[in-house]
Backbone bond lengths (Angstrom), bond angles and torsions (degrees), N, CA, C in turn:
res aa  C-N    CA-C-N  psi(-1)  N-CA   C-N-CA  omega(-1)  CA-C   N-CA-C  phi
1 M - - - 1.450 - - 1.522 109.32 -
2 N 1.315 117.19 137.07 1.451 122.29 178.83 1.530 109.84 -80.19
3 E 1.324 116.89 114.04 1.462 120.80 -179.55 1.520 110.03 -73.03
4 R 1.327 116.07 135.10 1.450 121.63 178.10 1.522 108.23 -113.92
5 H 1.314 115.74 111.31 1.457 122.45 179.37 1.520 108.43 -92.53
6 V 1.339 116.44 136.42 1.456 121.39 177.93 1.523 109.45 -128.68
7 F 1.329 115.42 143.34 1.463 121.19 178.94 1.523 108.30 -90.98
8 V 1.327 116.07 131.87 1.462 121.93 177.76 1.517 107.92 -118.69
9 S 1.328 116.02 118.09 1.458 120.85 176.97 1.524 107.48 -87.53
10 G 1.300 116.64 112.41 1.465 120.05 -178.22 1.506 110.18 174.25
11 G 1.303 116.80 45.89 1.463 121.63 -175.82 1.503 114.35 -59.97
12 G 1.313 117.23 -77.73 1.456 120.91 -175.58 1.518 112.28 -91.26
13 T 1.308 116.11 132.53 1.460 120.79 175.88 1.518 108.42 -113.65
14 V 1.321 115.87 155.49 1.461 120.88 -176.60 1.522 111.60 -104.05
15 T 1.310 115.96 -38.83 1.466 119.46 -175.95 1.533 110.53 -114.82
16 P 1.323 116.85 158.62 1.463 119.63 175.34 1.535 112.28 -59.48
17 R 1.312 116.69 -33.14 1.472 120.21 178.81 1.533 110.89 -65.49
18 Q 1.330 117.28 -41.76 1.469 120.60 176.85 1.529 110.12 -63.26
19 E 1.308 116.44 -44.07 1.469 120.91 179.41 1.527 110.63 -60.40
20 A 1.310 116.90 -43.76 1.465 120.94 178.90 1.522 111.00 -61.92
21 F 1.331 116.90 -38.60 1.459 120.80 179.44 1.529 110.94 -64.96
22 V 1.326 116.90 -47.89 1.466 120.70 -179.76 1.526 109.89 -60.97
23 R 1.315 116.90 -43.64 1.475 120.21 178.37 1.536 111.25 -62.12
24 A 1.325 116.46 -40.57 1.465 120.19 -179.74 1.533 110.98 -65.14
25 V 1.320 117.42 -41.79 1.465 121.01 178.27 1.522 110.00 -61.64
26 K 1.327 116.79 -47.54 1.459 120.45 -178.69 1.526 111.58 -64.95
27 E 1.317 117.39 -38.08 1.465 120.36 178.46 1.531 110.43 -66.28
28 R 1.321 116.97 -39.72 1.476 119.84 177.73 1.527 110.47 -63.01
29 L 1.330 116.49 -42.59 1.462 119.69 177.81 1.528 110.42 -59.18
30 R 1.327 116.91 -43.78 1.468 120.66 178.71 1.530 111.59 -61.29
31 R 1.334 116.54 -41.96 1.472 119.97 178.93 1.530 111.34 -63.11
32 E 1.314 116.49 -26.60 1.466 120.74 178.76 1.533 111.81 -87.60
33 G 1.325 116.89 5.10 1.452 120.81 176.95 1.520 114.48 86.20
34 L 1.325 117.35 14.70 1.455 121.89 179.07 1.524 109.83 -100.22
35 I 1.320 115.88 158.34 1.460 121.19 179.93 1.524 108.09 -115.21
36 P 1.348 117.64 104.15 1.460 120.08 -178.69 1.523 112.44 -77.91
37 H 1.330 115.59 142.69 1.461 122.18 176.54 1.523 108.68 -127.81
38 T 1.317 116.38 125.85 1.458 122.59 176.81 1.520 107.69 -128.20
39 V 1.320 116.20 118.65 1.466 121.03 -179.05 1.525 109.01 -61.78
40 G 1.320 114.97 130.61 1.455 121.20 -179.85 1.514 113.99 91.65
41 R 1.324 117.52 -8.72 1.471 121.31 178.36 1.517 110.26 -112.82
42 N 1.328 116.42 -63.07 1.458 119.63 -179.85 1.525 111.96 -126.79
43 T 1.322 115.91 3.41 1.456 122.26 -179.05 1.520 107.58 -135.72
44 F 1.328 115.85 130.45 1.456 119.99 -175.96 1.516 110.18 -134.14
45 G 1.303 116.21 163.04 1.453 121.03 176.94 1.513 109.56 -149.08
46 S 1.310 115.60 164.08 1.465 119.67 -178.79 1.526 111.78 -94.66
47 D 1.341 116.91 -6.24 1.462 121.27 178.89 1.523 110.43 -87.88
48 A 1.325 115.59 -179.86 1.461 121.23 173.79 1.529 108.64 -58.54
49 P 1.329 118.51 149.26 1.467 120.82 -175.66 1.535 114.20 -52.68
50 L 1.329 118.24 -44.34 1.459 119.52 -178.62 1.525 111.62 -64.94
51 K 1.312 117.66 -37.85 1.470 121.62 177.26 1.523 109.79 -64.13
52 T 1.321 116.86 -41.98 1.465 121.10 178.26 1.521 110.42 -62.98
53 I 1.324 117.41 -42.33 1.470 121.47 178.08 1.521 110.52 -60.56
54 I 1.322 117.05 -47.86 1.461 121.34 179.86 1.528 110.63 -60.38
55 D 1.329 116.81 -44.66 1.464 120.62 178.80 1.530 111.11 -59.41
56 W 1.329 117.84 -45.09 1.464 120.31 -178.73 1.519 111.63 -70.23
57 M 1.318 117.72 -36.19 1.460 119.31 176.70 1.521 110.28 -61.72
58 D 1.332 116.91 -37.55 1.473 120.51 177.73 1.527 112.10 -66.70
59 R 1.324 117.34 -27.55 1.468 121.45 -178.66 1.523 112.79 -83.72
60 C 1.331 117.10 -17.98 1.462 120.93 -171.99 1.522 112.23 -97.32
61 S 1.328 114.87 159.84 1.468 121.97 177.01 1.523 109.11 -83.10
62 G 1.336 115.26 152.83 1.459 120.44 176.49 1.512 114.02 79.84
63 T 1.320 117.63 12.53 1.456 122.22 176.96 1.528 107.91 -124.80
64 P 1.341 117.98 169.25 1.467 119.31 -174.58 1.532 114.90 -48.77
65 G 1.332 118.28 -38.19 1.468 120.11 179.26 1.526 112.28 -75.83
66 D 1.332 116.70 -23.15 1.457 126.78 178.48 1.525 114.10 55.10
67 G 1.308 116.71 26.25 1.450 125.67 167.10 1.519 118.86 36.27
68 P 1.337 113.89 -170.62 1.466 120.49 -178.25 1.518 112.87 -72.94
């Protein structure tokens, strides 16, 4: 099966309601066979945060780089 990685912007949440929403979005993506990546949650890098975000966006589908 061809894995489809998607970038999810939603690192830090402030309220429990926001956290529940981000978790629900990521769980829905997983149920659809996608692999969500959020920098600082389940995806990390050794570069500056913005550089890491750009790198992951390039690796994922549905973003300007349109990934593998």
